N, C-alpha and C positions, 0 to 999 in steps of 0.2 A: 210882433208877438213877444210877450215876456214870459219868463220862467222864474221860479223860486227854488232855491236849493233846499232840499229837505233836511240836510245835515247842518249847514251853517246859516241859512236864511238869506243868503245873497240873492238879490233880484238882478237878472241879466237878460239881455236880448238874444235872439236866435243866433246871430252872427258872432257872439262872444263865447259860445260853448267851447270847452276844451276837448280836443279829440286826440286819441292815442291808440296805438295798436298793442294789444296784450301779447305776452311772449308766445302764446299758442296761436296767434294770428287773428284773434277776434278784434274788430274795430269797436272802440268804446267812445262814448262822449259823456261829458258831465259838466258840473259847475266849473267856471274858469278859476275860482279861488281854491277849491278843495277837491275837485273832481267827483263831488258827491252826486247822488241821485237828485232828480229835479222833476217838477210838474209845472204845467202851464198855469199861468195866473189869469185872474179875471179882475177887471177894474171895478172899484166901488162906484155905484151909479150916482153917488152924491159928490165925492171928492176926487175920484179918479185914481186913488192909490191902488196898487196891485196886491192881490191876496189870493190864497187858494179858494176855490169855489166853496168848499166846505166851511170856510171861516166867515163867509158872508151870510147875512140873514136877510133874505129877500133881495139880494143884490147890494146890500148896504153893509159897510164895515162896522165893527164894534165902536170905533172912535166916533163915527158920525152918529150912530145910534145914541151914544152917551151925550154927545154934543147937542144934538137936536131933539132929545127925548121929550122935552117939554114945549118944543116949538111945533105945534100941530100944523100950522100953515105950511111950514117947510116940508113936513112929512107928506102932506097931500099934494104938494106942487112938484114932487119928484117925478120926472118923466122917464 
């Protein structure tokens, strides 16, 4: 499972999260680079790159949409 930092854009795996204890005792975790907030990513169904679900269009990333926008055979063969 992968995550993306909402602050710096770093993509990281579950085991790479930074954990720390706040002075008032609350356990926190965040991005291993900046300790920022994060969300789970979803893989593009064409190229497999990780993105926020809201950034995908029908499960396909913007790069693939632009790359294959005129390749109708590729669009219909996506499983």
